[in-house]
N, C-alpha and C positions, 0 to 999 in steps of 0.2 A: 770880532769873533763870530764865526759862522754858527748857525743854529744848532747843527749837529755837534759841534765842538762844545757849545754852551751846555747842551743836554748831557754830554759826557761828563763835563765838570760837575754839573748838578748831581748826576747819578753817583759818581765816584765819591763826591763829598758827602752825600746823604748816606751812602754805604759805609763810609768811614765813621761818620757820626753814629750810625746804628751800631757798628762794632764797638765803638768807644763806650756808648751807653750800656750795651749788653754786657760788655766785659766788666765795666764798673759794677753793674748790678750782680753779676755772677761772682765776682771777687768778694763783694760785700756779703752776699748770701753764704758763701763758703766760710768767710771769717766769722760770721754770726753763729753758724753751726758749731764751728770749732771752739768758739768762746762762750758757748751757752752757759756753762757753769759760772764763768767769770761774770757774765751779765747778771746772773742770779745774785751773786755777791754784791755787785754794784748797786742793785736795787736796794739792798739793805743799808747802803750808805746815804740814801736820800733822806737825810735828817735835817734839822734846823741849821746845820753847819753850812753856810752859804759857800764857803771856800771848797768844801768837799763836793757840793752840788756842781760847782764849776768843773772840777776834775772829772766827776762822773759824766757830765755832759760832753766833755772833750773826748773822753775815752770811748764812750758808747758811739759817738759820731765817727770817731776814727775806725772803730770796729765795723760798723754797718755802712760806712762810706756815704752817709747821707744826713746832712743837718736837717733836711726837710722831714725825714722819717723820725728823727729824734724829737723835733718840735711837735710833730703831729701826735706822737706817742705821749709827749709831755702834756699836751692839751687833753688827751684822754685820761691821764693820771689826775689832772686837776678836776676834770669833769666827774671822775669817779671818787673824788675826795681822798685819793691816796697821797696827794701832794698839795701843799698850799702855794700861794702865789709867790711868796718870797723864795721858796725852794725852787719853783719853776723858773724864776728870774736867773738864778745861778746856773741852772741847767742850760738855759737859752744862751747865756754868755759862753759856757763851755762848748756848746754845739758849734758856735761860730768859729771857735779856735780849732775844734776837731776837723772841720770841713776843709782846712788848709792842707791836710795831708795829701789829698788828690792832686792839688796844684803842684806840690813838690814832686810827686811821681811823674807828672807830665813834663816837668822841666828837667828831668834827669838826663835827657838826650843831649842837652847843651853842655854837660859837665865833662864828658869823655866819650870817645868813639865806642868804648866798650859798653857804655850805657845807652847808646842810641837804639831806638826801637827796632830798626831793621837789622841790628846786629844780634840781639839776644831774644827778641820776641818770638820768632819761629821756634827757637829751642825750648822756650817756656811752654809753648803749646804742645810741642812734641812730647816733652817730659810729662806734662799734665795728662795728655791722652793715654800715654803708656801706663801711668799710674792708675788711671780710671779702668783700663782694660784688664790689668793683671792683679790689682789689689781687691781683696774681698772685704777688708776692714773699712768700716764706714768713715772713721776719722781720717784715714789716708785718702779716701775719695773726696772728702771735704777739702783737704789740702790740695788735691789735684784741681778742684774747682777754683780755688784761689789762684793757682798758678796759671790755669787756662784763662781765667778772667783777666789777669794782669797782662798776659800775652795779647789777648784780643784788644784790650784797652790801648796798648802801644801800637799795634798794627792799625787800628782805627785812626789813631793820631797821625801815623805816617801817610795813610791814604789821603786824609784831609790836607796835610801839609804839602805833599807832593803835587796834588792836583791844582792847588792854588798858587804855589810858588811861581811858575812861569808867567802867569797873568798878573800876579801881585807885584812882581818886580819890573814889569813893563813901565816905561816912563809915562807919567800922567794917567796911571791906571785908575779905574773907578774906586778901587779899594783905598788907594792912597788919598784920593780926593775926599772920600767919605770920612776917613779918620781925621783928616785935617779939619773938616767941618765940625765933627763931633768934639774935637779937642778945643776948638774955639768957643763952643757953646756948652758950658758945664751942665746946664739943666737938660739939654738934649742928650748929652752923653750918659747922664745918670738915668734918664728916661728909657733910652735904648737898652741899657744894661738891665734895668728892672723888667722891661717888657719881655725881652728874650728869655730871661731867667724864669719869669712867671709862666711863660708858654711851655717851656720844657720842664719846669718845676724842679730844677736842680742847679744850684749855684756852682757845684763842682763841675758839672758838664759845661755850663756857660763860660766859666773861667777857663776850662780846658780848651774850648773853641777859641777864645781870645788868645790864649797862649799859642795855639797852632798858627794863628794869623801872625803873631809876634815872631814866631820862628821863620816865617816867610819874609820878615824884615819890613813890614808895612804898617806897624802900629807904633804911634809916637807916644811919648810919656803922658802928655796931658789927656789924650783921648782914653788911654788905658786906665789911668787913675779914675776918671769920672765914670767910665763904664763899669769898672770893678766896684765902685761905691754903689752904683745902681744895681749890680748883681746881688749885692748883699741885702738890698731892700727887696728885690724881686723874689728872693727865696722865702720871704715871709708870706707870700700868697697861699702857699700850701697850708700853713697853720691857720690862716684867716678862713680859708674855705672849710678847713676841718672844724673850726669853731661854730660854723652854721649848724643850728639845731642842737648845740650843746648848751650847758648851763651858762648863766651870765658870768660866773667865775671863770669858766673855761674860755669864754670870749675875751675876758680881760687878759688871760695868759697870752692869747694870740696878739692882742694889742700891745702888750709888753714887748713881745718879740719884734713887732714892727717899730715901736718907739725906740728900742735899743739901737736898731740899725739906722733909723732915720736920723737920730741925734748924732750918731757916730759919723754918718755921711755928711751932715751939715758941718760938723767940726772939722773933719779932714778936708772936705770939699773947699771950705773957706780958706784954710791954711794953704792948701796946694794951689788954689786960684791965685793967691797973693804971690806965692813962690814962682809960678809960671809967668806972672806979670813982670816980676823983677828979672827973671832969667828966661826970656823968650827962646833963646837958642836951646836951652835944656828942655823946654816944653815941646819943641818940635823934633827933638832927636828921637831915634828909634829906641824902643824898650825891648828887652829880651824876655823870654819865657821865665827864666830864673828870677829876673827882677820883678816880674808880676807876682811870682810866688812870695818873694820877700815882702813886697808891699802888702799883699793880701794877708800875710801873717802878722806884719807890724800893725796893720789896721785893726785886726780882730783882737790882738793882744792888748794894744794900747786902749782901744775902746772899752775892753773889759776892765782894765786897770782904772780908767777914768770913772766909769759908771758903777763899778763894784760897790763903792761905799754908799751909792745912792739907790741901791736895790729897792729899798722900801719906798723911796721917792717915785721910782718907776711904777710900783704897785699903785701908789696914790694917783699918779698921772693916768693910769688905765681906768681908774674909777671916775675920772672926768668924762670919759667916752662911754663907759658902760656902768650904769648905776645898779649894783647888786645889793644895795642896802635893804631892799624889800623882798629879797629872795625868800620864798616860803621854806620852812623847815620840813624836810621830807621825813615822815615817820613810818610810812608804810614799808614793811620789810621787802616786798617785791620790788617797789620802785628803787629802793636803795641798791638792791642787787643788780637791777637793770643798769643803773648808773655805774656801778663798780665794773661790770662786764662791758666796758666801753670798747667799741670796735676799733678805735684808733690805736689801742694797745696791741692789736693784732699786727701792727707794723713790725714788731719785734716778737717773734713766737716764744722765745725763752721767758720774756716778761709776762706774756699772756698766759703761759702755763702756770707760772707761780701765782698769778693773780686769780686764776680760776680755782686753784687749790684752796686759796683763802675763802672763796665763795662756797666751795663744797663743804669746808669746815663750818662756815656760817650757817649753811643749810643744816648741817649735822647738829649744831648747837640749838637751833630752833626745834629740831626734832627731838633732841635729848630733853629739852625743857618740857616739850609737849608730852613726852613719855612720863616724866615725873608727875605732871599734872594728872595724867590719865590713871597712874597708879594710885595717887592720892584720892582721886574720885572713886576708884574701885574699892579701896580699903575702907573709905569713910562714907560711902553712899552719898556723894556730893554731886547732885545733878548739875549745878551751876558750873562746876569745874569741868564736867563732862561736855557741856555745851561749848566751853572755851576750846576744848580739844578738837571738837568738830570744826570750829572756825579756823583754828591754826592748821588743821590738816589741809585745808584749801590753799593756804599759803605755801605749805610744803610741796604740794602738787605743782603749784605755779613755779616754784623754785626748780623743781626737777625739769620742767619744760624749758625754762630760760637757760639753765646751765647746760643741759644736753644740747640745745641748739648752738650755744657758744662753743662747746667742745667739738661739734661737727665742723664749725668754721676753723677752729685751730687745727683740727685733723687734716683739713684741706691745704694747710700751709706747708712750707718746706721745713720739715722737722728732722731732728737727729733721731736715731733709733731709740735713745734713752727717753726723749720727750714723747715719741710715739707710744712707748710702753706706758708712760705715766698717763697720757691722755686716755689710752684704752682702759687703764685701771680706774681712772676717774669716772668713766662711763659706768663701770660696774659699781663703784662706790656710791654714786648718785642713785642708782637703781636700788641698791641695798638700803640706803638711808630712807628712800621713799617707802620701801616695804616695811621698815621699822615703824615709820609714821602710820602706815595702814594698821599694823598690829596695835599701836597705841590707840588708834581710833576704835579698834575692836574692843579693847579694854574699857574704853569710855562707854561703849554701847552696853557692855556687861554691867557697868556701874548704873546706867539708866534703868536697865532691866531690874536690877536689885531694888532700886528706889520705887519703881512702878509696882513691883510685886511685894514690896515690903519684906525683902529677904535680908537676913543678917546671918553671917557665918558664925559658927561656934568659935570659942576662944582658941581651940587648937588649930582649927582651919585658918583663922585669921593670922595667927602667929606664923604658921607654915607658909601661907601665901605672902606675908610680909617679908619673910626671909628670902624666898626665891625671887620676889620682885626686886629686892635690893641688889642681889647678885647679877640678875639680868641687866638691870640699869647700869651697874658698875662695869659690866662687860662692854656696853656701848660707849661709856665714857672713856675707857681704856683704848677702844678701837679708834676713837677720834684723836686721842693723844698720839697713838701710833702713826696715824695719817699726818698729823702736824709735825712730829719730830723725827719720823723714820727711825724709831728706836726699837731694837729687837726685844728689849725687856717688856715693853708694853704689849708686843705681839704675843710673847710667851704667856703673859698674864691673862690676855683675852682667851687664849686656848685653855688655860686652867679654869677660868670662870665658866667657859662653855661646857666643859666636862662636868663641872659641879652642877650646873643647871640641868643638864641631861640626866644626871643621877637623881637629883632632887625631884625632877618631874615624875620619874618612875616610882620613887619611894612615896612621894606625897599623894600620887594618884591611888596607889595601893592602900595607903592609910585612910584616904577619904572613902574608898570603896568599903573598907572595913567599918567605918563610922556609919555609912549608909545601911549596911547589913545589920548593924546593931541598933538602928533607929535613932542614932544621935543627930543625924542630919537628914534633911528632906531631899527628895529627888531633884527639886528645883535648885537647891544649894549645890547639889552634885554636878549638875550640868554647867552652872556658872563657874564652879571651882575648876573643873576639868578644862573648860574652854580657856580660862585664864592661864592655866599651866601651859597649854599648847601655844598660846600667843607669846608667853614669856620665853618659852624655849626657842621659838622662831626669832625673837629679838636677839637672843644670844647667838643663834646660828648666823644671822646676817651680820652681826658684829664681828664674828670670826672671819667671815668672807672679806669684810673691809680690811681687817688686819692682815689677812693672808696675801691680799693684793699688794699691800705695802711691803710685805716680806719678799715677794717675788721681785720687786724693784730693787731692794737691798741686795739680793742674791745676784741680780743682773749686773748691778754696778760693781760688785766685788769681782765678777768674772770678766769684766770688760774695762 
């Protein structure tokens, strides 16, 4: 082969591989956007039911077209404490099953002329581009991305297949010799499959390349089997790399992923080695793309069936490699939130959005409790409680910074219009919660001022202040419930409480002015009382803002 011809083969094959990878990524991205709400519901199924975890792992991987992305996300969940290791094991098993979908798509060309890439792939791209140009609806544009991605995937496969076929079918070609060598040496075959997959970090892509070579008629059974087993091991590198810098428990999740595939490779590799020894003619015969899909599916299904009852055993096995028995218990609220907002979860934006909502609510609960303490300190002249408020205010400020930075990262991802709106509203929610924290801090400062100046409110002023404090606090509680449940009733109740607080502020201020004019209260009392009313009114205003943003999401969902 001349140098120029060789360069042409390399360039065309590289271009085909690029189109295949980009098409697979584009299709997965479109599927993920279209199935955002379904992914949200799937997250809710991650319970202690291992069987359900397997199904969730398979479905999520089938949707996002990447077992690597699923396992990286799973490591993130474990690191964040959202999922335990037994649940993670089920998801890992399911992810291996879900990744076989791409292999079946690749092998479609062998089933019928109508399903060959060069027959319908150009039409898919044409339809997808037309939809992109004429459709205004975001959901239809997502569907167009799926169609274009599928078309590019198939055209990429055809490029790779066509450029290799003339050279691959030549007698005594380097391809044929290479696969004969790989077939005779199981360890080498597994190693090559693992290394290639580790480099491109996608078992779907590496299996697709192997299937393309099989379509050229140069891959024999024994080499294909061992390379495929290696590809399943190689895909673990992504999760292992993801585990670097994570908690020991998350590292164990990555080890479980590796152990699952290595054990399966050893079992199947041993069985197939014996089969090939007994049937050498079968071992040397050519394998088709469809047969690779069948083996890939059988391997992952059978491996799951065999090891499913031993999920807890895999967890124990991971403990032999990573000892997390001495893991420190993290009690600091900020560190907990940092763990929960694990960047690995960004692999799937819909999951990341739901996860950050939980942390916004967590920040809200901290702020709500701080508001309660501040009110108690104000009403009862408790300086010690006021000091606790000041300390917790630093935690609230830290949460605002952490969550806002995470929201920026989510906002830079490929999001649906619905998720963009939610993320935008969460920015506002975090800001409003932080402002409520500031007003709680102000109330605590008023409490300290009362203590330092030995100021006590009259019975009437105390009762009035207690009443408005209770309603303002309740408005914040209802706002957080509205954010958590997306329930219109809570939004309506927040609006009602806000109106009551506004009315009470004006009424109570006038009553206090009357008491001051009558000499019942001192001017020092008056300043503290009025300042308290202003801060309580602001708390109810920010609570209404939080609730109204949730209301805008509900209205948007109803209209789309």
